[in-house]
N, C-alpha and C positions, 0 to 999 in steps of 0.2 A: 408279352411277345409270343410265348408258345401258344398262347389262346389264338391270337390274332392269325396266326400261320395256319393251327390246326381248321379254323372258322373258314378260314378264305377256301384250304383245299376242300372241305368237307362241301359247302354250297358249291363249289365249282363241279367237286365230283357229282354231285346228285343234279345238276341241271345240266351237266355235259352229257350224263348217260342218259337222259330223260330227254334232250334234243334229239342226241343222238339216234335215239330208237323212230324219233319220226323221218330224219333224214334218210335212215338205209332203208326204209319204209316207201319213203318217197321216190328212191332212185330205180329200186327195186320194181314198183310201180309204172313207173316212165315218165314220171312229173320231173318238171326242171324245177328243183331246188334253188332259189337265187341267193339265198345267203342264211348260212348256220351263225346264229349268234348268240353268246353268252354276255349276258348282261343288257341294258337299255340305254340309250343315249349315244352322245359322242364316241366316236370309235377310238380306240386306245392302240389296237394293233389288227393287220389285217392282212390277208394274203389271200389269193384264189387259185383253185385246183378245181381241176374236170367241171366246170360250168359253175358251181359254187363259193361265193365269197365268205373264207370265216373270220369273223372280228369277235374281238372281247371290245365289249364297249363300257363306259362310265360308271352308271349304276349297277349296283351289284343286287338287283331284284327279279331276275328269273333267267329268262332267254327266248330264243324264238327259231324258228326254222320258215324261214317264208317263202312257200311253194308258188310256183306262176299260177293264176287263176283265181286263189285266195282272195285276194286282192283286185280291185280293177286295174288293169294293164298299166304302165306306167304313160306311154305315148300312143297317141291313137292317131293316123295320117287322115286327113280331112282334104276334100279337093280344094285345090287353089291352094296348098301347103306347096312350098319351095323348098326342096331337100335334096342334100348331095350325094351321088351315089357312089362308091368304089365296088369294083370287083374283083371276083378271084380268078384264077386263069382259065376256069370252065366257063365265064360267062356269066356266072349267078354273081347276083348282089351279096356283099357281104359284109356291109357296112352301111347305115343310113344315115345321114350328118344332117340333124336339125336343126342346127347354128353354129355360128362361128365358120362359116362353111370358105371363108376366104382362107381358113390354115390348113384347107385340103385343097390345093390347087390342081390337084391330080382327079377330083371327083368332077361327074358330070353331073349338073343342075338342072332337074326338071321341076315342072309344076305339075304336081299329084292332080288325076284326073278319078282315079280311082285305085286302092289298095286294099288289097286283102291278106292279111298277115298271120290268119286264123286257118283256113282250109287250103285255098289255091297258093298261097306264096306267091302274089304277083303284084307289082305295081304299074299302072299304067298313067301316062301320062304326056307332056310336050318338054321337047327339049327347049330349054330357056335360048339359048345359044342361035338354034337352027330352026325352031319353032316345028320339027318335026316330030310326030307322035309315035311314041315308043312304048314298047312292053318290055319287062324286065321280070324274069324270074327270079325268087328271093333263097339264098341258104339257107334251111331251118335253122341255122345257127349263127345266122347274121345277128349285127349288134347294131342296135342304135346309139350314135353318138351326141349327146348332149352336154353341152357346156364342158367338152373335151371328155367326158365320162362315159364309159362305154356298158351297156345296159343288152344282154342277149335277149331276143325275142323268144317270143313262145307259142310256137303253132298251139292249135285247138288239143293236139293229142297229147301234148305237154304239160297242160294245164289239169289242175288238181280235178275240175269239173267234168272234163269230159272221160274219167274213170268210172269203173263199176261203182255199185253202192258197197261191194265187200271189200275192194281197194282201198276205198277211200276211209271206209271204217278200219281197216285195219293200221292205214296209215297214222288215224288219230290215237289207236288205242297202244300202239306202239310205245308212245314215250311212257306212260303208267306201266305197261310189261316190263320195261327196260329196268323202272324202279322197284319191281318185285324181283327180278333176275339179281341186280345189283345186293338186294337185301340178301337173296339164298346164296352168292357168291360168299360174300363177307361171314356169315353164319359158319359155312364151311370150311373159309379160313379159317376161323376160332375154334371150329372142331378140331382139325388138324395140330394148331398151335397147343391148346388148352386140352383138348378134350370133349366128350359128351359127357354129361352128366349121367350118371346112371337112374333109372327110375326105382329100381327096388330098393330098400332100406340095407343096402350094404354098406358096413363100414371101411370107412377108407384111411387115410394118414391120423393117427391118434396121436395127441398132445399130452409127452411124457407128466407124469404126476398132476394129472385131470382125472376125474371119476372114473372115465372108460377106462382107461391105462390101468388105475389102483384096481379098478374091479377085475381085472385081467382078460378083458376084451380083447381080440386082436383085429389088425386089418383084414379084409375078408370075410368076417362074419356076417351072416345075415340075419336081421333081426325080423323075427317070425310074430312073434306078440310081445306086447308091454301090458303085464297087471292080466294076462290072460286074455287081452282084447288082441284081435287079429290085428297086424299091421300087414299093407299091401305095398305103400309106396313111403319115398324116400321123404317126402312131404308130411304125410300121417305121422312117422316115428317122430320128427323135431317136432311136430306140433304138440305132441303128447308131452314129451320131453322139458319142452319150455312150460307147460301147465303144471309142473310139479317140482317149483323150486324147493331146495331144501326137503324134501320128502323122498323116502325109500321108494322104488318101484322094482318090479322084477321084470327082466329080459329075457325071453326064449328065445335062445338063438341056435342057427343053422350052421355049424364050422366042420366042413367036409363031410356033411351026411350027419354028422353026430349032433343030437339036439341037447342041449345043455340049457341050464337055469341060471341066470347072473342076477343076482342083486344089486342095487348101487343107488346111490341119493345124489341126484345132478346139484350144481351147485347155484346158488343165486348169483343174478347179474343184473345190472340196471341199465338201462340205456334209454335218454330221454324221458325218464319219470317212469318208463315202463320195467317191471321186476319177472324175471324169467327164469326157466331152469336151462342150464349147459353140461353137458357131459365132456366137453373137449374133444370130437371126433370130426374130421373132415367128410365132405360127400366126396363118392369115387368118382374119376372118370374114365373112359374108355375113347380108344383112338382107331377104331376098326375102321377102314373104311366105308364098308357099308353104313354104319352107323353114322357115320362124319356126314356122308351125302343125306340120306334121312334126316338129319337133322337142320340141315339146311333149310329143306323144304317146311318140316312141323313147326320150328321156330318161326317162318316166313308165316306161316297160316293161323298159328297162335296167335303173334302180335297183330297181325289183319282181323282175327275176328275183336280183339280187343280194343282196336281203333275205331271198327264199324259199329259196335255198342257203346263207344263215347261219343260218335257223331250224334246214332240214335237218341241219347240220352240228350244232347245238346241242342235236338230238332225238337224234342218233347217237353224241354224247360226242366228236366232232370239235373242239368248242368248247366251253371249260369257262364254267360261268356266271357265272364272274368278270368274262366278256367283255360281261356285259351291263350297263347303265348305266340309274339310275333317276332320279328329278326331280333329286338333288344334281348327278349326273353330267351331264345334260343340260344343266343349268343351268350349269356347268363350260366344259362345250363350247361352250354358247352365248355364252358370254363372249369366248372365243377368235374364234369366227367374227363376231361383232359388231367387235372392233377389228381384223378383214380387211375390214372395208367392207357395203354394201349388198348386192352382188352374192354375196357368200360367205354372208351372213345369209339373203337369199332363198331361197338354193340349200339351204340346212341346214333352212329350213322346208319346204321342198316335200320333202326326204328325210325329214322327221319326221312329214310326212302321209302318204305313202305307209307308212312302219312303221306306224303307228297304225294304216291302210287292214286292212294285210295282218295283223298281230297280232288285231285284232278279229275275221277271218274265219276264225281257227284253230278248229277244232271243240272248244272246250274251255266248259265250263260256264260261265255267267254271264256269255260272250263271246257277239257277235253268230252269229259261226260255231257257238256250242252251241245258239245259239236256231234257229238254220238247220239242224242238225242233228234237232230236235227236230220241225221242221216237216216233215222230210223222213219220219221216222217216220212222222207224222203222215199224210202223204200215201202211206203204203204199207199202213199199218193200215187206211186209212180212217176213222180218228178219233184225236182228241189223247189224250196220257199223262194220267193221274188229274193235274189242277193240284197236287195234295201230293206227288205223288211227284217233277213236274219242278222243284217250287219248292226240294224237299230239296235235290236234284242242284244247282243253281246255287247254293243256297246255301254247299254244300260248297264246290263251285267255287271260288266267290267269297272263303273265308275261305283257300283255297291258295293265291289269287291275292295277298291280303294278306299272306300270310306270304311268298311269292316278293318283292314289293316289299320289305318289310322287312330282307330278305337281300341283296337289291341295293342298296339304299340305305347298308345298313352298308358294303357293301362301297365304295361311291362315298366315304362320309365316311373310311374307312382309305385309300384311295388321295390322298383331298388330302392328308392329313396326312402320308404318307410321301414327297410331292413336295419 
C-alpha cells in the first residue's frame, strides 16, 4: 500500500508540475487555457476557475493543458444556422445556444447570415420571429452552449497561433523547465535535511572497532595521500581503500595543520560476489546554505548529463531498448526506493523529473521538443506549417510512442516474471 500511495503521489507531482508550467506561461501570454488535466479518459473530478476547467481523469498516463487554437475550435457558426442568443446588461451577446433552444425561453433566436468570432466578434442574421435583420456584438468571453454544456469562445488574440514565436516557444518549453526546477528544489531540500557530501577526502563518523578507529584516525582528519599517492577527492580515497582488502596501506593525513602518517589494514568484505576493502568511516556532510543551494543545481546538472549520455547510447545502439523501463518497471523500482527510505524515494523522484524534462525536449513528434522544432521551422520560414500537416506528423509520432510504450511495458512484465 505504501508503494501504491508513493507511486501515485510521485506520478501526480511530476505531471502536475510539468503541466503547471504550460498553464502558467499560457496565461502569461494571454492564451485561453480551456483545460488543465491530470490523466486521460473519463473525468473523475473537475471544477472551473478563471476560465480554466481543472480535471482529474481516469487513465494515469500523463496530462495536458488544452490551449485555444492548438486544436480546431469546437463550434463554427455557418450561414443558415439557427442559434439562440442571450445578452448581458450592456447589450453584448454572452451566450450562444447551439441546440436545445427550447430550454432557453428568453433567448432570441436568429438565423445566422455571417459570424466572426475570431476578430470582429459579431453575429449578423435575421430574427426568426420578426424576420428583422439584426447585428449583434459578442462579448470576448461569451459561451457556446451545446447540450447544456458551456464552452468559452476564443477570439484570435486568445489563441495559441496569434502569439509570437518566442511566446509560443516559452509556453511549450515551460513544462520541461518546471521538471528541472522541481529536481533542483528536491535536491536543495535533501541538502538541508541530510547535508551536502563533502568532495575532499575528509573523514566523517568512525565506526568503533573498525580499522580506522583502531588506527587512531579521528573525525575531521583530511586524507592527503595513500601510499604516497595524492588523494584529491573522497571518491579517490574510497576506491583506493577498496582495492586493498587485507593489505596494509599508509595514510598521510592533515589534522588541523599537522601532517601525520597512519598505517592501517582495510578489512575484507564481500557483497554480491565482489570482495573489497573497508576501514569503517562515513563520508562527512555539510549544511551551509551556499553549499546546499549549489548542490541543487550541480546534482540536477550531473544527472542531466548522465541521462543525455544514456539517450545518446540508445540512439547509437550502445544501449538496447531492453534497458528502457515503462510504468511497470518504474513502479517496481519505486517499490525498492520506498523500502530504502524517504531520502532514496525523493532522490528517485528528482531523477524521474529530470528524465521527464529531457525526454519531452527530444525533437520527436507529439513531444514538446517536436513542437519546439516546428516553431523553429516557423521562425525560419516566417509562417507556420499548415495545421493539417503538422497535426498528421504529431498523430503519427504519438502512435509510434504508444507502440514503444507497449513494447517497453511488455519487457517490464517479462522481467518481473523472470525474477
